[in-house]
Structure formats: C-alpha cells, structure tokens
ROVEX-985341 format. One record per residue: x, y negated, z negated of N, C-alpha, C, O, CB in turn; residue in three letters. Coordinates in steps of 0.001 Angstrom, whole numbers, plus 500000, padded with zeros to 6 digits. Atoms other than C-alpha are relative to their C-alpha. Glycine has a CB too. Layout:
<pts>
XYZXYZXYZXYZXYZala ...
</pts>
This chain:
<pts>
500823501180499998499999500001499999500874498739500001500573497771500701499060500011498794met 499109501153500053502861497605499148500722499812501326500920498681501770501011500158498864lys 499323500095498708504656498424502405499064499438501061499483498627501886500527501373500434lys 500979500503499043501470497781504411499791498507499810499720497766500790498669500746499856leu 500169501423500291500993494413502693501191499201500499501014498151501117499810499776498498leu 498787500685499548504599493406503389500066499942501526500438498912502087501247500704499446leu 499983499978498529504330494455507057498993499003500563499301498284501513499693501421500530ile 501018500942499524501106492463507521500413498548499774500169497694500626498672500270499305leu 499542501367500275502599489363505884501090499601500992501054498504501550500525499878498546ile 498916500315499055505738489535508041499475499872501421499935499015502174501091501076499946leu 500570500095498651503685490154511189499232498702500165499312498072501220499081501198500288ala 500755501253499877501424487191510464500932498794500080500630497823500773499040499837498815ser 499044501095499917504442484945509925500690499943501361501060498858501809501036500133498904leu 499320499986498712505991486024513230499139499432501121499669499062502168500416501406500343ser 500876500548498970502941484831515188499840498480499900499164497876500733498645500658499914phe 500127501439500164503254481264513938501073499267500793502112499838501126500084499623498523thr 499028500814499291505039478448515740501137499615499058501018499720497838499332498743500590lys 498858500394500800508408477227514586499827498646499349500566498323498419501224499993500837gly 500211501306500597507069473756513792499318500149498642498951501252498238499163499107500933ser 500592499971501340505634472829510408498588500565500041497765500139500851499985498594499388ala 501297499351500075502654474981509518499292499552498725499923499195497730500146501544500039gln 500779500269501203499859474292507102499787501326499304499283502280499897498633499297500329ile 500131498791500816499902476879504329499305499605498706499673498623498061501401500668499715ile 500649500246501291497556477010501380500035501285499173500020502391499714498527499504500196ser 500080498870500928497558479258498327498688499850499239498223498735499004501245500049499015val 501292500081500664494360480160496517499835501089498963500613502040498896498885500082501012asn 500429498983500945492740482104493734498473499993499974497849498934500044500600499746498571thr 501452499879500031489170483397493578499550499846498549499788500727497722499524501373500605asn 500401500307501375487675481824490450499009501009499447499026501294498250499401498615499931ala 500967498995500481484844484389490272500713501273499553500372501839498515498970500334501104met 499249498813500402487294487304490194500858499728498772500980500587497898500876500485501148leu 499216500363501175489529485485487716499133500013498733499577500457497675500638498614500194asp 500918500004501152486514485006485417499627501423499574499325501663498405498725499207500339ala 500319498600500317485843488768485621501243500772499546501183501994499406499373500692501223met 498737499418500448489461489444484490500630500894501060501235501919500745499784500793498727gln 499330499326498879490612490611487933500786498922500741500280498333501696498961500741500966ala 499229501086499399493402488184488843500096500132501524500414501194502059501396499963499397pro 499998500030498530493217487179492505501009498960500476501189497916499849498574499682500561ala 499049500926499399495825485517494694499925500173501501499752501284502002501450500239499474phe 500036499926498540495846484661498369500708498826500631501116497882499955498573500061500493gly 499435501110499237497256482454501076499281499932501328498650500897501760501538500163500202phe 500639500216498710496001481011504342500969499251500904501495498201500537498665499218499844glu 499101500606499011498096480208507420499180499434501146498275500096501654501032501035500528leu 500696500638498887496893477787510085500730500334501292501943500151501390499908498460499797val 499412499657498701497464478959513680499856498887501027500799498593501761499364501257500536phe 500228501089499059495932476145515703498972499058499400498780499055498184499528500535501386asn 500913501019500513493327473385515413498715500568499406497983499849498726499653499045501095lys 501265499458500490490488475782514577500092501334499279499134501716498608499078500144501124arg 499977498653500600491707479189513363501128500180498999502186499555499085500125501049501083ser 499037499692501041493524480563510362499980501504499705499057502218500098499699499183498722thr 499945498646500530494583483875508845500110499887498489501055499295497969501199500817500606leu 499995500000501463493731484331505174500261501425499524499702502377500069498647499450499422ala 499701498694500592495122487206503113499829499856498493500510499050497858501458500500500375val 500278500044501434493770487797499610500198501387499399500067502404500080498562499488499730asp 499878498742500723494400490456497024499625499781498552499757498678498022501426500572500113gly 500289500088501427493269491209493517500222501347499355500187502393500004498562499515499755phe 499767498808500784493953493689490791499344499795498643499434498719498052501522500304499860trp 500617500094501308492034494411487651500118501297499234499932502384499781498554499611500132gly 499956498876500924492506496701484696499165499558498807499507498564498166501495500398499586asn 500966500404501027489652496540482164499223498765500455499161497764499740500718499718498659lys 500787501101499457487501494281484346498756499811499155498038500772498881499624500257501477ile 501121500373500863484876492489482225499967500842498728498899501103498174498681500148500755met 499912499225501225486107494528479270499598501456500139499539502173499140499165499372498974gly 500419498624499775485010497813480843501160500806500567502171500237500977498788500055500949lys 498945499130499502487086500790481932499954500069501523499637501112502096499872501406499393asn 499990500106498543487369499635485562501391499586500445501961498629499922498931498985500503trp 498704500350499408490596499593487560499801499873501506499334500808502156501106501078499659lys 500172500246498562490577498073491052501229499276500529501730498341499903498707499169500282ile 498930500668499264493355497121493472499479499834501428499123500821502072501375500825499952leu 500567500237498676492216495471496729500822498985500780501478498113500208498556499522499882ala 499308500856499047493677493736499779498975499615501054498315500484501623501259500717500637phe 501039500478499093491467491546502014500565499022501028500728497844500710498874499335499209gln 499603500943498941492733490068505322498743499411500667497698500058500735500908500714501069pro 501150500651499367490455487592507108500486498998501049501367498183500774499112499291498937glu 499775501000498962490596485651510378498818499044499966497670499487499933500168500659501422trp 501061500996500115488615482379510237500015499037501179501076498670501684500138499228498692arg 500171501003498941487278480013512900499198498839499394498047499007498991499267500613501282leu 500607501175500643486504476495511595499234499152501010499643499036502166501078499147499311tyr 500819500852499149483805474201513017500092498536499621499421497708500238498570500442499945phe 499925501378500490484768471011511167500941499111500785501167497968500386500419500002498581gly 499079500813499221487188469786513832501451500170499599502342499720500320499625498573499880gly 498636499711500450490263470878511856499954501196499054498909501486498471500644498754499297arg 500003498836500894491317473918509863499919499583498535500249498452498179501255500846500228pro 500136500195501443490663474217506131499039498855499684499263498094498743501368499725499371leu 500926501107500184487705471844506420498601500410500456498424500807501608500479498754500772phe 501436499770499769483907472399506251499657501444500360500263502364499810499515499094501100his 500558498682499712482051475390507807500965500881500798501738500393501623498695499851500761his 499239499033499210483715478550509129499274501335500045498453501648499183501415500181499424tyr 500413498604499910482898482060510290501275500813500184502303500279500599498969500241501185val 498791499198499888485315484952510281499736501477500053498605501943499914500901499711498871gly 500014498536500044486109488612510493500863500394498803502012499967498691500536500650501363ala 499322499646501247487092490175507158500091501513499873499219502247500338499263499398498780val 499814498580500270488440493556506123500354500194498534500664499235497826501098500599500910gly 499623499682501374489122495311502838500596501400499940500129502321500610498782499887499054ile 499424498711500394491321498138501578500036499984498485500570499045497894501449500240500627leu 500079500014501454490724499121497967500213501399499422499852502405500033498650499443499549ala 499834498795500809491690501759495405499350499697498665499589498635498090501526500413499836lys 500721500286501222489494502091492339499859501238499123499968502372499589498639499435500324tyr 500287498986501006488819504091489175499037499334499022499455498568498154501326500535499277asp 501056500703500733485519503016487608499214501003499156498911502112499596499052499242500978ile 500810499174500903483605504428484651498687499278499711498690498176499163500768500306498671glu 501324500600500195479844503728484537499059501073499427498884502135500024499433499414501357val 500976499094500629477336505424482192500501501449499930499821502357500409498680499954500769phe 499397498675500191479593508418481354500325500713501301500472501936501309499083500861499187asp 499610499407498724480421509003485013501186499214500543501202497984500488498809500004501019lys 498798500632499468483787508291486605500003500111501519499691501163502077501276500644499402arg 499869500079498546484282507214490246501431499640500300501868498529499999499009498962500625tyr 498583500185499715487877507599491428500204500195501501500008501298502012500888500995499167asp 499841499860498556488629506881495078500553498759500664501176497910500028498695500348500621gly 499566501153499232489373504404497799498919499620501005498044500419501337501336500289500715his 501009500514499066487368502265500214500672499146501064501705498519500826498916499178499252ala 499563500855498901487859500548503565498745499411500612497698500057500643500854500791501069met 501165500600499395485546498131505271500357498814500867501484498318500843499029499586498943gly 499843501180499158485081495319507747498642499341500153497605499986500001500606500367501389phe 501257500710499845482480492661508358500205498577500468501313498174500821499239500005498708gly 499999501403499603481615489090509221499857499139498743499156499507497800498850499701501023met 500042500880501165482103486201506803499517498606500404499587498206501566501389499917499332ser 500390501397499827480745482701506386500448499255498758500381499784497648498449499846500236tyr 499581500776501147482070479947504187499965498515500263499783498058501391501368500402499583gly 499939501455499934482276476274503442501144499543499108501221499925497941498643499344499567tyr 498862500532500752485447474464502355499695498541499676499457497720500561501351500138500810val 500262501355500468484895471360500275501319499387499537501900499864498562498939499993498850trp 498752500638500424487951469059500061499768499111498777498997498155498852500599499172501153pro 500112500795501211488253467671496522500972498821500074500600497679499805500276500865498745val 498987501026499740491476465755497220500658500348501329500194501236502043501066499915498830thr 499303499731498744493909465673500133500566501426500045500627502032501115501126498986500198lys 499387498676500042495495468951498997499192501055499246499443502248499420501340499893499384arg 500784499069500816492960470540496613498652500268500666497930499331501008499796499440498567leu 501221499595499296490047472502498168499227501007499151499803501745498351500337500607501394leu 500840498952500588487118474567496927499301500707501158498652500064501984498951499406498958ile 500510499179498896486042477414499246498883500905499469499118501767498622501151500854500648asp 501144499152500328482569478959498895499844500993501146499703500573502294498678499150499780phe 500045499031498902482390482222500866499187501240499642499056501626498481501410500409500392his 500733498752500128480309485310501434500207500802501282500666500257502286498479499742499727thr 499839499157498808480353488209503884499045501181499902498494501483498844501475500494500150ser 500823498796499939478405491238504970500663500948500985501066500531502071498518499676500421leu 499351499048499109479835494402506480499804501421499547499066501702498603501464499702500103gly 500055498574500309480266498148506415501178500378499122502311499958499360499993500846501291tyr 498988499514500917482175499809503606499933501520499977498874502095499728499805499406498576leu 499921498534500070483307503441503770500797500356498757501896499844498541500662500616501297ala 499300499593501214484245505081500505500184501507499987499371502260500523499235499542498747arg 499634498592500120485867508408499756500450500168498557501492499638498172501136500432501045asp 499711499991501429485837509316496079499720501358499370499073502231499949499187498933499300glu 500321498872500861485749511933493391499166499423498868499580498453498232501302500746499466arg 500770500449501159482995511477490840499698501200499110499407502299499581498683499291500441asn 500170498932500971482603513494487686499633499397498647499792498194498442501285500859499892tyr 500370500455501335481385513250484089501264499715499194502256500434499311499114501054499280met 498820500452500734483792511479481748500434500988498936501635501193498759499734498663499366val 499656499176501157483655513903478818500318501447500343500531502249499434498883499967499019his 499579498661499613484433517051480813501318499909500734501568498911501410498934500692500872thr 498701500069499328487894517886482115499839499846501514498975500461502139500826501254499686pro 500054500286498560488539516609485627500209501265500826499619501408501897501056498951500377tyr 499682498785499254489892519999486719498761500873500240498697501587501240501060500800499255glu 501224499201499816486460521621486246499213499534501229498486500320501837499108499913498742gln 500769500556498887485048519337488946500751500076501323500144499920502383499635498562499707his 499216500092498772487884519556491458500638501306500442501299501334501481501059498986499828thr 499351498755499613489002523178491547498996501156500000498140501269499123501171500307499055gln 500779498773499925487355526395492617500975501142499747501969501279500460499260500152501394ile 499079498917500326488977529431491041499530501296500654498345501627500652500119500176498467glu 500224498690499421489229532738492818500943500936499261501882500468498618500243500017501569his 499139499082500768490818535870491380501465499955500436502346500261499633499484501419500133glu 498628500036499523493942535412493562500567498589500173501787498432500232500084500723501295asp 499490501354499716494187531636494100499021498940499495497895499237499098500244499816501522tyr 500815501149500369492870528173493257499918499061501184500930498798501835500576499275498760gln 500180500969498922491424525753495812499658498658499365498741498570498549498882500456501008ile 500284501326500525491540522033495029499078499261500961499317499234502168501305499206499773glu 500934500772499199488643519933496254500454498537499964500414497924498897498525500160499474ile 499459501363500038490072516523497315498951498923499717499232497987498968500673499696501303pro 501054500974500257486792514575497341498670500722499891498503501832500395499950498923501110thr 501329499411500059483210515248496520498913498989500345497726499277500193499749500576498624asn 500996500993499608481523512076497713500575499078501065501619498456500866499529499186498778ser 499642500919498920481771510155500980498744499285500423497672499885500509500660500743501208arg 501177500755499553479473507394502115500439498747500722501539498234500512499085499640498811ala 499823501286499338479204504373504355498781499165499656497650499649499717500179500156501562thr 501121500848500396477095501434503252500165498583500503501280498138500775499850499995498495met 500017501408499642476143497909504236500012499207498701499119499374497870498753499639500888leu 499887500728501255477271495525501493500889498769500170501527498618501212500556500914498898cys 499067501122499923479151492293500746501440500508499924501780501300499045499726498983498868pro 498588499602499999482838492742501590500815499021499165501728499422498442500554500067501449ile 499269501046500720484057489448500134498989498971499531498125498547500300501109499339500900lys 500957500924500587482192487093497825500731499189498952501478499752498151498775500748499389leu 499356500748501054483370484219495708500082498506500221499587497954501204501335500517499807gly 499680501424499962484418480682495012501500499909499743501972500265498663499155499159498932val 498536500076500126488120480043495609500441498558499832499847497635500390500691500626501229ser 499349501288500142490264477144494521501315500106500752502132500980500464500214499605498486val 498808499931499149492977476416497103500802498711499889500259497637499630499610500261501471ala 499094501140499999495989474125497196500860500069501251501513501082501498500881499975498717tyr 499190500051498781497666473069500465501439499666499612501713498613499036499434498947501017ile 498594500188500330501426473468500075500687499092501016501435498183500656500714501350499933ile 499271500697498948502568472130503427499119499817501204499553499246502205501267500754500383lys 
</pts>
C-alpha cells in the first residue's frame, strides 16, 4: 500500500510543468473529529483541473474498536474560472483496509471503489480555503465477518481428517454508497 501511494505521488508530480505550480495541503475536519486523522494535497494542472490525493487512518475511531486505513485519489474539474475556487465535479476512487467491530460481529477486509464527486470551495482568505464535498459511487468489498467472542479460526478453516482448508473470505458485495464525504480545510502553499 505504501509503495502504491509513493508511485502515484511520483507519477502525479511527473505530469506537472516545470514552472511554479499551485499546491495545497488539506485535512478533512469531519474525519479529524471522528478521531481518524486525514491528510491530503491537491496539485493544479491547468486553469480548470487538479489532482487531489487524500488519505486517512484511524485506530479506535469515535472510541470504538474500528481500524481503517484509506487512500482516495480524485481528479477535479473547476467551473469557477480558476482552480481551487467555487464549484467542481470530479472522479474519485478509494482503496481501504478495515477491521471493524459492530454489535459483537467483526468485519475484517478491504474495499475498492470509484464514483463521481461534487464540491464547493469557499475561499476564506487568499490562502485558506474550506472545501465542502460529497460523492456517490460503487464500492466493492471483500471481507471476513465473524462473531467477536468465538475464535477466528472456527470461522475460517474447514477441517478434514487429512488436511485443513483455509477460507480466505466469506463475504463479498458491491454497493452504491458515498465514496468521499466531508468538509476539508485547505491551505495553499505555493
């Protein structure tokens, strides 16, 4: 996952011009409030489009036994006449690994998804921005779910007299849901 993130960052930097680029860094205030620290950046490519890359990680989100690590790239097209200003639409993706415990049931797996996004960037000052965004898309998940108080091995292995077979997953699904949702605070570096 770390190698993929590094490759995507280096690839996105190689597509930019050699002249001064506008770069902003951001954090999603909604995720920060839920105790899942978020960090991202946005690179401007031309007068209307940008590439935003966000990630977040949480351990004990909202005080519950939830662990999530996610990476969200997004291409944005702005309608305000310049990038990082007013309305935009975009294409967003997500890669996530999670381990969540809800009502004595544990969900351990990973998810991938893509969708369309919409947002509005409100400039507070020349460099400080607030970004309201939402999205809708398809999310595919592949997970193991089992009861918390029983050993995990009972749910994932089938025993035979001569061998043991491990079951890698027991739940797969694709669903329509929000891929990215939040209020981000951004600061333009350059």
